[in-house]
C-alpha positions, 0 to 999 in steps of 0.5 A: 411083722411078728416078733418076740417081745419082752414087755417086762423083765422076767423068765422066758414064759413072760415073753409074747409073740406080737405083730409090730409095724414093718420097719422103714429105714432112715439115713444110714439104715437098712432093713433085713429080712431075717433068715436066722438069729442066734439063741445065746445064753446072754439072751436069757440074762437080758430078759431078766435084766441080769446082763451088762447090756440092758434093754428097755421094755418093751423091746424085741429080744434077740441079738445077731441075725443073718438074712437078706437086705430088704430095703436101704435108707439114704446114704447107704452105699456099701449094701444093696437090696438082695445082699446076704448079710449078718449083723445086729446088736443086743436086741431086735433079732427074734423077729421077721425083720429088723432095722439096723444101722448099716455100720453094724451089718456086713456081707455074709462071710464065705463058707458060712450060711445065715444060721452058721454066721449068726453068733459066730463071733460070740462063740468063735471070736471069743474062743480065738481071742481067748485061746490065742491072745489071752491064754497063749495056747501053744501046740502040744499043750493040753486044753480043758474045756468046761461046758464043751457040748454047748455052742461056745464050748464046741467052738473052743474045742474046734479052735483048740484042735486047729491050734495043735492042742490036746483037748479034754472036753468036760460036760454033764452027760454021756450024750454031750460027751459023745458029740464032743468026741465026734467033734474032735475031743481027745479025752472026755470027762463027765463031771456029773459022775467023775471028780473033775480035778482028779480025772483031769490030773489022771489024763495028764499023768498028774501034771495038770492041764495048761489052759482051762476054758471055763464057760460054766463057772459055779462049783466046777470052777475051783476044781478046774483051777486045781487041775491046772499045771504050773503056770497054767492059764484059767480063762474066765468065759461065762457063768451058766452055773453061777459066779464062783468064789475062787481061793486065790492062794491056788494062783500062788501055789501054781504060779497060774493066771486067772484071765478074763475074756471079754471079746465084745469089749475088745471092739472098743478097747482093742479095735485092731485086735478085735478085727484081727480075731474076726478076720482070722476066724472067718478065714478058718471057716472059709478054709473049712477048718472050723464049722459051727454045728447047729443042733436045733432050729426053732421057729419064731413062735418057739423062741421062749421055749428055746430060752427055757431049754437054754436056762435048764441046760438041756441044749447041745451045740448051737441053737438058732431061730430059723425054721428052714434054710442054710 
């Protein structure tokens, strides 16, 4: 099988496309013919050894996959050859096949295709867990989403609307903001041309926003924190623009909270809440209330370029490794 291999830590340009032996399942394992694999920001960190999850070179890059069960090992009773599934871990996804523990695989949720289901938890699980359980977002409140045109940002935008919030989408280009408007944003801010804090205050009649969903960090984080309302909640999601330094005196002056959101860690620390989030988001998808928007499908050979595009912040929406198909 073909696979994208990281033989040494470094930039995407160091990745290679290699022929590897086809996997054979052992007890409790399955082999999945991969139809799609999510391309996410953590992938760019893992290949440079800058993520909390560490791969050991050489390893096949890529996380969660969607596909069809090709083979099952002994003791696997919940899955059968031909089942459409989604699952995986931190590595192994950018390939034609992957060997997985059966416990990490589940049948494809209703309302989602292979490409849509991959990385669904990463974007929508994080968004739902963050907005509902960590940010306590209420109907009628104002939500500011930074990096709103990326896969994670669009998920938060959609979920915010479903939860009854007024959503302000912030992004760096007019093209990205146009997509946000099409996806339901009530207002937009171009933070490469407008002052983020001043514009957010203007759009809220000087009060500020109730919840900030920040998957960007960097220089925009402090401006967004300054744009919060009294008792606002600033949700820390990620750092595509770098890890910021925050003036904590603002939390005193505003009575606001800075809240870390790590849905993946809740799987071990809060398993009941993790499962509730998964069930609730998949129900929303089955009802047609939310639907991932895939902007581009890259063939396996172009995955290194896709990761470079991700690092250079050239992408809009969700990207997947998948040439064709749902």
